[in-house]
Structure formats: C-alpha cells, structure tokens
C-alpha positions as a Markdown table, in Angstrom:
| # | Residue | x | y | z |
|---|---|---|---|---|
| 1 | Unk | -5.4 | 129.5 | -76.6 |
| 2 | Unk | -8.6 | 127.5 | -77.3 |
| 3 | Unk | -10.5 | 130.0 | -75.0 |
| 4 | Unk | -9.3 | 132.9 | -77.3 |
| 5 | Unk | -10.4 | 131.0 | -80.4 |
| 6 | Unk | -13.8 | 130.2 | -78.9 |
| 7 | Unk | -14.3 | 133.8 | -77.8 |
| 8 | Unk | -13.4 | 135.0 | -81.4 |
| 9 | Unk | -15.8 | 132.5 | -83.0 |
| 10 | Unk | -18.6 | 133.5 | -80.5 |
| 11 | Unk | -18.0 | 137.3 | -80.9 |
| 12 | Unk | -20.6 | 139.5 | -82.5 |
| 13 | Unk | -19.8 | 141.0 | -85.9 |
| 14 | Unk | -19.8 | 144.5 | -84.3 |
| 15 | Unk | -17.3 | 143.5 | -81.8 |
| 16 | Unk | -15.0 | 142.0 | -84.4 |
| 17 | Unk | -15.3 | 145.3 | -86.5 |
| 18 | Unk | -14.4 | 147.3 | -83.4 |
| 19 | Unk | -11.4 | 145.1 | -82.9 |
| 20 | Unk | -10.3 | 145.6 | -86.5 |
| 21 | Unk | -10.8 | 149.4 | -86.1 |
| 22 | Unk | -8.7 | 149.4 | -82.9 |
| 23 | Unk | -5.9 | 147.6 | -84.7 |
| 24 | Unk | -6.0 | 150.1 | -87.6 |
| 25 | Unk | -5.8 | 153.0 | -85.3 |
| 26 | Unk | -3.3 | 151.5 | -83.0 |
| 27 | Unk | -0.9 | 150.6 | -85.7 |
| 28 | Unk | -1.3 | 153.9 | -87.6 |
| 29 | Unk | -2.7 | 152.3 | -90.8 |
| 30 | Unk | -4.5 | 154.8 | -93.0 |
| 31 | Unk | -8.3 | 154.6 | -92.4 |
| 32 | Unk | -9.3 | 156.9 | -95.4 |
| 33 | Unk | -7.9 | 157.1 | -98.9 |
| 34 | Unk | -6.8 | 160.3 | -100.6 |
| 35 | Unk | -10.4 | 161.2 | -101.5 |
| 36 | Unk | -11.5 | 160.9 | -97.9 |
| 37 | Unk | -13.3 | 157.6 | -98.5 |
| 38 | Unk | -13.2 | 155.0 | -95.6 |
| 39 | Unk | -10.8 | 152.1 | -96.4 |
| 40 | Unk | -11.8 | 148.5 | -95.5 |
| 41 | Unk | -8.9 | 147.7 | -93.3 |
| 42 | Unk | -10.9 | 147.2 | -90.1 |
| 43 | Unk | -13.3 | 144.8 | -91.9 |
| 44 | Unk | -10.3 | 142.9 | -93.5 |
| 45 | Unk | -8.5 | 142.6 | -90.2 |
| 46 | Unk | -11.7 | 141.3 | -88.4 |
| 47 | Unk | -12.3 | 138.8 | -91.1 |
| 48 | Unk | -8.7 | 137.6 | -91.0 |
| 49 | Unk | -8.8 | 137.2 | -87.2 |
| 50 | Unk | -12.1 | 135.2 | -87.5 |
| 51 | Unk | -10.6 | 133.0 | -90.3 |
| 52 | Unk | -7.6 | 132.4 | -88.1 |
| 53 | Unk | -9.7 | 131.2 | -85.2 |
| 54 | Unk | -11.8 | 129.0 | -87.5 |
| 55 | Unk | -8.8 | 127.5 | -89.2 |
| 56 | Unk | -7.1 | 126.7 | -85.9 |
| 57 | Unk | -10.3 | 125.1 | -84.5 |
| 58 | Unk | -10.6 | 123.0 | -87.7 |
| 59 | Unk | -6.8 | 122.1 | -87.4 |
| 60 | Unk | -7.3 | 120.9 | -83.8 |
| 61 | Unk | -10.3 | 118.8 | -84.8 |
| 62 | Unk | -8.3 | 117.2 | -87.7 |
| 63 | Unk | -5.5 | 116.6 | -85.2 |
| 64 | Unk | -7.8 | 114.7 | -83.0 |
| 65 | Unk | -8.8 | 112.4 | -85.8 |
| 66 | Unk | -5.1 | 111.8 | -86.9 |
| 67 | Unk | -2.9 | 109.2 | -85.0 |
| 68 | Unk | -0.6 | 110.7 | -82.4 |
| 69 | Unk | 2.8 | 112.0 | -83.8 |
| 70 | Unk | 4.6 | 109.6 | -81.6 |
| 71 | Unk | 2.8 | 106.7 | -83.4 |
| 72 | Unk | 4.0 | 108.0 | -86.8 |
| 73 | Unk | 7.4 | 109.3 | -86.0 |
| 74 | Unk | 10.1 | 108.3 | -83.6 |
| 75 | Unk | 10.3 | 110.2 | -80.4 |
| 76 | Unk | 11.8 | 113.7 | -80.5 |
| 77 | Unk | 11.6 | 113.8 | -84.4 |
| 78 | Unk | 10.5 | 117.2 | -85.3 |
| 79 | Unk | 11.2 | 119.6 | -88.2 |
| 80 | Unk | 12.7 | 123.1 | -87.8 |
| 81 | Unk | 9.2 | 124.5 | -87.1 |
| 82 | Unk | 8.5 | 122.1 | -84.3 |
| 83 | Unk | 6.0 | 120.0 | -86.3 |
| 84 | Unk | 6.3 | 116.2 | -85.9 |
| 85 | Unk | 7.8 | 114.3 | -88.8 |
| 86 | Unk | 5.5 | 111.9 | -90.4 |
| 87 | Unk | 5.4 | 109.8 | -93.5 |
| 88 | Unk | 3.7 | 111.1 | -96.7 |
| 89 | Unk | 0.5 | 109.1 | -96.5 |
| 90 | Unk | -0.2 | 110.2 | -92.9 |
| 91 | Unk | 0.6 | 113.9 | -93.9 |
| 92 | Unk | -1.6 | 113.7 | -96.9 |
| 93 | Unk | -4.5 | 112.2 | -94.8 |
| 94 | Unk | -4.1 | 114.9 | -92.2 |
| 95 | Unk | -4.2 | 117.6 | -94.9 |
| 96 | Unk | -7.2 | 116.0 | -96.6 |
| 97 | Unk | -9.1 | 115.8 | -93.3 |
| 98 | Unk | -8.2 | 119.4 | -92.5 |
| 99 | Unk | -9.4 | 120.6 | -96.0 |
| 100 | Unk | -12.6 | 118.6 | -95.7 |
| 101 | Unk | -13.3 | 120.2 | -92.3 |
| 102 | Unk | -12.6 | 123.8 | -93.6 |
| 103 | Unk | -14.5 | 123.2 | -96.9 |
| 104 | Unk | -11.5 | 123.8 | -99.1 |
| 105 | Unk | -10.9 | 122.0 | -102.2 |
| 106 | Unk | -7.3 | 120.9 | -103.0 |
C-alpha cells in the first residue's frame, strides 16, 4: 500500500488528471454540463486521490511517533473499526500530531 501512496505522490499532474478522467469515463459520470461545458470531475477526483495519499502518508508518520497500541491498550482491545483502543490523552496527542503534520488547525 505504501508503494501505491508513494507512486501517487510522485505522479505528474497530467498523469493524475488522466486517472481522474478515466474514472469519470469508467463510472459513467457526466463529463459535460447541459450547455456542453466541461465539468471538473476529473480534476476533483485526481485531487481527492492525491489528498488521500498525502493524508495516509502523514497518518503513518504520526503513528510512528505515537507509542505502540499495545503499550496504550491491553492486547486484542480494538473497536468495531479495528482501531486500537487508547486513552483520551494518547488519542488527543495522536490527532494533534497528525494535524500538525498535515497543516490542519483543529
């Protein structure tokens, strides 16, 4: 999975737009409006894929700075999404580190 994220982050703008254009065509989304003007779906999809890769890379980096889940939760204690259970201060620190790395303000 990290190879995919790295490839996306290293891709050229034109390649990402081609990917977005392919997704629009492949899924049957409209590519023009009722007046015949091109719609921005391809660009929006390409941007969303790039943001996904960047967010996932930042999350991995934040996880590397955070104590192992086994140190913050008993073994095999996971929520319904498969995320490790952790106390509130650890979760808040993890989120703050992630936000700092992605440049978001919370």
